[in-house]
VOBA-1610 file (N, C-alpha, C; in pm, whole numbers, padded with zeros to 5 digits, always signed):
BEGIN
Met-00841+00416+02145Met-00791+00346+01985Met-00826+00166+01982Ile-00842+00127+01859Ile-00874+00040+01858Ile-00770-00039+01750Ile-00725-00178+01788Ile-00655-00230+01699Ile-00710-00353+01606Arg-00696-00385+01491Arg-00753-00477+01415Arg-00631-00560+01361Leu-00689-00705+01418Leu-00558-00781+01356Leu-00620-00895+01246Trp-00557-00908+01140Trp-00536-01036+01040Trp-00503-01122+00992Arg-00499-01230+01008Arg-00364-01343+01017Arg-00438-01413+00897Ser-00360-01493+00797Ser-00353-01611+00767Ser-00186-01659+00689Val-00197-01757+00631Val-00135-01861+00577Val-00087-01825+00447Ala+00033-01778+00426Ala+00093-01742+00273Ala+00189-01860+00220Lys+00145-01910+00075Lys+00254-01983+00082Lys+00406-01969+00005Ala+00483-02055+00121Ala+00627-02007+00161Ala+00714-01917+00048Glu+00698-01966-00070Glu+00747-01944-00215Glu+00679-01794-00250Met+00564-01767-00201Met+00497-01626-00241Met+00522-01509-00154Ser+00573-01568-00012Ser+00548-01464+00102Ser+00646-01317+00041Asp+00763-01329+00052Asp+00828-01221-00033Asp+00736-01142-00131Ala+00733-01203-00210Ala+00640-01096-00337Ala+00549-01088-00253Tyr+00436-01142-00165Tyr+00321-01052-00122Tyr+00381-00963-00097Leu+00468-00924+00010Leu+00477-00802+00085Leu+00517-00711-00058Asp+00579-00727-00169Asp+00547-00559-00213Asp+00441-00567-00253Tyr+00302-00677-00340Tyr+00190-00628-00330Tyr+00142-00576-00231Phe+00131-00624-00111Phe+00101-00559-00011Phe+00111-00386+00026Arg+00230-00387-00023Arg+00262-00239-00024Arg+00197-00138-00154Ser+00190-00189-00178Ser+00103-00127-00358Ser-00019-00124-00364Thr-00091-00180-00227Thr-00235-00213-00197Thr-00275-00169-00057Gly-00333-00268+00018Gly-00323-00276+00139Gly-00250-00183+00208Leu-00136-00133+00203Leu-00064-00064+00301Leu-00098+00110+00246Arg-00079+00118+00107Arg-00122+00229+00056Arg-00242+00269+00127Asp-00381+00153+00113Asp-00497+00225+00137Asp-00486+00245+00310Tyr-00474+00158+00421Tyr-00453+00205+00520Tyr-00389+00343+00537Arg-00304+00321+00471Arg-00239+00492+00518Arg-00265+00611+00476Ala-00381+00586+00400Ala-00481+00674+00276Ala-00606+00696+00355Thr-00647+00611+00465Thr-00783+00603+00528Thr-00772+00705+00655Pro-00805+00803+00687Pro-00800+00890+00782Pro-00880+00829+00889Gly-00758+00839+01022Gly-00774+00762+01140Gly-00704+00648+01154Asn-00597+00614+01077Asn-00554+00501+01037Asn-00412+00549+01127Arg-00373+00492+01259Arg-00279+00532+01320Arg-00138+00437+01311Ser-00139+00319+01265Ser-00002+00262+01229Ser-00060+00091+01183Val+00071+00080+01094Val+00044-00064+01035Val+00160-00138+01088Thr+00129-00253+01089Thr+00256-00335+01179Thr+00237-00496+01054Val+00326-00502+01024Val+00338-00616+00951Val+00419-00740+01020Leu+00380-00897+01073Leu+00468-00986+01128Leu+00433-01118+01041Gln+00565-01202+01035Gln+00556-01304+00975Gln+00627-01438+01063Arg+00563-01533+01050Arg+00638-01658+01123Arg+00593-01766+01052Pro+00720-01854+01073Pro+00715-01988+00977Pro+00585-02084+01056Ala+00492-02135+00930Ala+00367-02226+00980Ala+00416-02384+00881Pro+00334-02497+00967Pro+00333-02618+00912Pro+00305-02606+00736Asp+00232-02531+00688Asp+00190-02548+00544Asp+00236-02398+00491Gly+00301-02326+00548Gly+00381-02191+00444Gly+00389-02089+00556Val+00350-01932+00523Val+00412-01873+00638Val+00297-01774+00697Glu+00250-01754+00845Glu+00181-01704+00865Glu+00239-01578+00869Trp+00115-01485+00813Trp+00098-01306+00832Trp+00012-01273+00918Leu+00032-01164+01021Leu-00007-01093+01111Leu-00020-00953+01086Ile-00113-00864+01019Ile-00119-00752+00992Ile-00164-00706+01102Ile-00139-00612+01187Ile-00165-00499+01304Ile-00195-00361+01294Thr-00306-00333+01260Thr-00303-00167+01259Thr-00434-00112+01386Ser-00393-00003+01407Ser-00424+00067+01488Ser-00498+00231+01413Trp-00637+00209+01527Trp-00708+00315+01448Trp-00771+00416+01527Asp-00805+00532+01489Asp-00863+00652+01602Asp-01010+00599+01668Ser-01086+00505+01560Ser-01255+00527+01574Ser-01309+00382+01533Trp-01422+00352+01546Trp-01492+00239+01490Trp-01576+00333+01311Asp-01568+00451+01344Asp-01550+00554+01200Asp-01453+00468+01105Ala-01355+00510+01159Ala-01218+00504+01021Ala-01222+00328+01039Ile-01227+00275+01099Ile-01231+00139+01083Ile-01352+00080+00957Arg-01453+00160+00964Arg-01588+00088+00864Arg-01548+00185+00710Ala-01482+00313+00750Ala-01411+00349+00639Ala-01325+00299+00557Phe-01251+00239+00605Phe-01146+00128+00553Phe-01209+00018+00495Ala-01300-00072+00578Ala-01352-00178+00568Ala-01456-00227+00521Gly-01568-00104+00538Gly-01677-00107+00522Gly-01790-00124+00577Asp-01927-00172+00551Asp-02011-00179+00634Asp-01979-00289+00782Asp-01940-00396+00711Asp-01863-00521+00825Asp-01777-00467+00871Pro-01738-00431+00977Pro-01588-00409+01011Pro-01514-00516+01052Asn-01600-00647+01055Asn-01522-00771+01142Asn-01499-00851+00996Arg-01522-00789+00890Arg-01475-00866+00766Arg-01329-00833+00693Ala-01285-00917+00680Ala-01155-00868+00571Ala-01176-00812+00463Arg-01095-00717+00436Arg-01063-00637+00315Arg-00981-00652+00204Phe-01029-00742+00081Phe-00934-00807-00012Phe-00919-00759-00116Tyr-00768-00796-00208Tyr-00749-00723-00325Tyr-00775-00830-00431Pro-00757-00816-00582Pro-00793-00868-00673Pro-00698-00977-00670Glu-00579-01007-00605Glu-00463-01066-00640Glu-00453-01162-00499Asp-00505-01100-00439Asp-00469-01166-00307Asp-00456-01360-00262Ala-00505-01386-00337Ala-00574-01541-00353Ala-00445-01595-00385Arg-00350-01559-00504Arg-00288-01642-00568Arg-00156-01639-00440Tyr-00124-01581-00358Tyr-00059-01586-00242Tyr-00040-01641-00158Phe-00178-01715-00100Phe-00211-01741+00051Phe-00275-01896+00010Val-00265-02004+00107Val-00288-02091+00127Val-00397-02118+00118Ala-00474-02016+00217Ala-00646-02013+00264Ala-00625-01854+00286Leu-00742-01825+00291Leu-00709-01625+00313Leu-00847-01623+00426Asp-00819-01568+00522Asp-00917-01582+00642Asp-01005-01449+00641Asp-01095-01490+00612Asp-01223-01327+00619Asp-01260-01279+00715Arg-01198-01296+00859Arg-01267-01222+00935Arg-01117-01217+01005Val-01165-01030+01066Val-01058-00991+01153Val-01094-00977+01302Glu-00972-00947+01381Glu-01039-00913+01555Glu-00982-00787+01560His-01098-00786+01672His-01095-00614+01694His-01020-00562+01889Tyr-00970-00533+01922Tyr-00951-00490+02042Tyr-00934-00350+02071Glu-00982-00338+02215Glu-00988-00178+02251Glu-00854-00197+02317Val-00800-00069+02282Val-00688-00058+02337Val-00726-00003+02499Leu-00670-00064+02584Leu-00678+00022+02757Leu-00596+00126+02790Leu-00449+00068+02750Leu-00356+00096+02796Leu-00241+00106+02687Asp-00128+00200+02680Asp-00054+00239+02565Asp+00057+00275+02591Glu+00158+00225+02704Glu+00297+00271+02708Glu+00399+00233+02631Arg+00441+00360+02617Arg+00583+00342+02518Arg+00724+00379+02570
//
């Protein structure tokens, strides 16, 4: 299993609205991609807004590429994303899971 992390800082006044937008764009597409196991969305206060961290888990690199495209280290954006964020980080991080105890 592979964990994919994306983080960026949303404008404080837009954070709640972005969650609604995310549900109809990114979340929909994550869930529709075969090999996506889970989606977790976290937030915390940041000096210039609200930091968002989206954690997804995947069966394989092929599944990630099916979602992200040819460069799996590049974030995938939607047409209105920029209006919600102070800045958009266009890179993601990946970690291979060695142990997952629940």
